[in-house]
C-alpha positions in Angstrom: 35.2 53.3 64.2 35.0 50.5 66.8 37.4 48.0 66.7 37.5 44.6 68.1 39.6 43.8 72.0 41.7 40.7 72.3 42.3 39.9 76.2 44.9 37.2 74.7 48.6 38.3 75.8 50.4 38.5 72.1 52.9 35.9 71.0 56.3 36.5 72.7 58.6 38.9 70.9 56.1 40.1 68.4 56.4 43.4 69.8 60.0 43.2 68.7 59.5 41.5 65.7 56.3 44.1 64.3 59.0 46.6 63.3 61.2 44.0 61.3 58.3 43.2 59.3 57.2 46.9 58.5 60.2 47.7 57.5 61.0 44.2 55.3 57.5 45.1 53.9 58.3 48.7 53.1 61.5 47.8 51.2 59.6 45.3 49.0 56.0 46.4 48.4 56.8 50.4 48.8 53.7 51.3 46.6 51.4 48.3 48.0 47.6 49.1 47.7 44.5 46.8 46.3 44.7 44.8 43.6 40.9 45.4 42.6 40.3 48.0 40.0 37.6 50.8 41.0 37.0 54.5 40.1 34.6 55.3 43.1 33.9 54.5 46.3 30.7 52.0 44.6 32.7 50.6 42.2 35.5 49.3 45.4 32.3 48.5 47.7 30.5 46.0 44.4 34.4 44.6 43.6 34.7 43.8 47.4 31.7 42.0 47.9 32.3 39.7 44.8 36.0 39.3 45.8 34.8 37.2 48.5 35.7 33.7 48.1 37.4 34.8 44.7 41.1 36.1 42.9 41.3 39.5 42.2 41.8 38.5 39.0 38.3 36.8 38.3 36.9 40.0 39.5 38.9 42.8 37.6 37.9 40.5 34.7 34.0 40.7 35.1 33.5 44.4 36.6 34.2 46.8 33.4 30.9 44.8 31.9 29.1 45.1 35.0 30.1 48.7 35.9 29.3 49.6 32.2 25.4 48.5 32.7 25.6 49.1 36.1 27.4 52.8 36.7 25.5 53.3 40.1 23.5 52.0 42.8 20.4 53.5 41.5 20.7 51.6 38.3 22.2 48.4 39.7 19.1 48.5 42.2 16.6 48.5 39.7 18.2 45.0 38.9 16.7 41.8 39.7 19.3 39.5 40.7 18.7 37.1 37.4 19.9 40.7 35.5 23.4 40.6 37.3 24.4 37.0 37.2 25.9 37.1 33.7 27.8 39.6 34.3 29.2 37.9 37.2 28.9 34.5 36.4 32.5 33.8 36.3 33.1 34.3 39.9 32.5 31.9 42.4 29.3 31.8 44.2 27.6 34.3 41.7 24.1 33.6 42.3 24.1 34.8 45.8 26.4 37.3 45.3 24.0 38.3 42.4 21.2 38.4 45.0 22.7 40.3 47.7 24.5 43.0 45.1 20.8 44.2 43.8 19.6 44.4 48.0 22.9 45.8 48.6 22.2 48.7 46.2 18.5 49.2 47.2 19.8 50.1 50.9 22.6 52.4 49.3 19.6 54.4 47.5 17.2 54.1 50.6 19.9 54.9 53.5 22.4 56.7 51.4 20.9 58.5 48.3 23.0 56.2 46.4 26.3 57.1 48.1 28.6 54.1 50.0 28.8 55.7 53.2 31.8 56.5 55.0 30.4 55.2 58.3 31.8 51.6 59.5 28.9 50.4 60.8 27.0 51.9 57.9 28.9 49.3 55.4 28.6 46.7 57.5 25.1 46.6 57.4 25.0 46.4 53.8 23.8 42.9 52.5 27.2 41.1 51.4 29.5 43.5 53.5 31.4 42.8 56.8 33.8 43.4 58.6 36.5 43.0 56.2 34.4 44.5 53.3 34.5 47.6 55.8 37.6 48.2 56.3 39.0 47.5 52.9 36.0 49.9 51.4 36.6 53.0 54.1 40.5 52.5 53.8 40.6 52.6 50.3 38.2 55.0 49.0 38.3 57.3 52.2 41.9 56.8 53.9 40.1 55.7 57.3 42.7 53.8 58.8 41.9 49.8 59.0 43.3 46.6 58.8 41.1 44.0 56.6 42.3 40.7 57.7 41.8 38.1 54.8 43.2 34.8 54.2 46.3 35.7 53.4 47.0 38.5 56.2 45.5 35.5 58.5 48.0 33.0 57.4 50.7 35.9 57.5 50.1 37.0 60.9 50.4 33.7 62.5 53.2 32.3 60.2 55.4 35.4 61.5 54.3 35.4 65.2 52.2 37.8 65.4 48.9 36.7 66.3 47.8 33.3 67.5 44.2 33.7 66.5 42.4 32.6 64.1 39.3 34.4 64.2 39.8 37.4 61.7 38.5 40.5 64.5 41.4 39.1 66.8 43.8 38.9 64.2 42.6 42.3 63.7 43.0 43.6 66.7 46.4 42.0 67.6 48.0 43.7 64.2 46.7 46.8 65.3 47.8 46.5 68.6 51.8 45.7 67.3 51.8 48.9 64.3 51.4 52.3 63.8 47.7 53.5 62.8 49.1 55.3 60.0 50.9 51.9 58.5 47.6 50.0 59.0 46.3 50.4 55.3 49.7 49.8 53.9 50.1 47.1 56.2 47.2 44.8 54.8 48.2 45.7 51.4 51.4 44.6 51.8 50.5 41.6 53.6 48.2 40.4 50.8 50.9 40.7 48.5 53.7 38.6 50.2 51.3 35.9 50.9 50.5 36.2 46.8 53.8 35.7 45.8 56.5 34.8 48.6 54.7 32.9 51.6 52.1 30.9 49.6 49.5 28.6 51.8 51.0 25.5 50.6 54.4 25.8 49.5 56.0 29.2 50.8 59.1 30.2 49.3 61.0 30.9 52.7 64.4 30.6 51.0 63.6 33.7 48.7 61.8 35.8 51.6 63.4 38.5 52.9 62.2 38.0 56.6 63.9 34.4 57.0 66.3 35.5 59.3 63.6 36.9 62.3 60.5 34.9 61.3 60.0 32.1 63.6 58.0 30.2 60.8 55.4 28.9 62.4 53.5 26.5 61.8 55.8 26.0 58.5 
């Protein structure tokens, strides 16, 4: 699996700060994992596509009925987008997502026998998927080391002085240079949890943060 490169130097102090960040996150969220509910790689892929610009809570509320009606790629691939829409209407951008899911399922059947491939480029090539989706699916379904950069991970990487980049691919590259490969999956889940619970976008709870002593609070 190829990873992007970042020619820009890391922010000052990032190398020394990264172990402190990792230690704090391990203490706060030792069992950090995705909050999306899934039973197999197909369900995880669908849930991840649905989660774009939507909350995990809204996705988890919609997917049980969706998966009961369309339990695998073969069933979903036979559906028209308008058949899928009622199941995901409560999720943002549901019409476009319904089109992507129908096309995605057909390609899974045509190219991969209905199974979600354990290959980065093959997942990225699916409609509605991208680098973040591939990283989420490969790390959570197949245990591949990967860092999925969503809005929370990107925001915390900059606030903690771990990256100065705004493009997710470049943030991913910076974090990959700073943290051990075997902690990448944990790292992105823990950063997401911290971003949702403490390091909020508009009102970060700095006094309650375990990293307040070494966090440079970039942009806060």
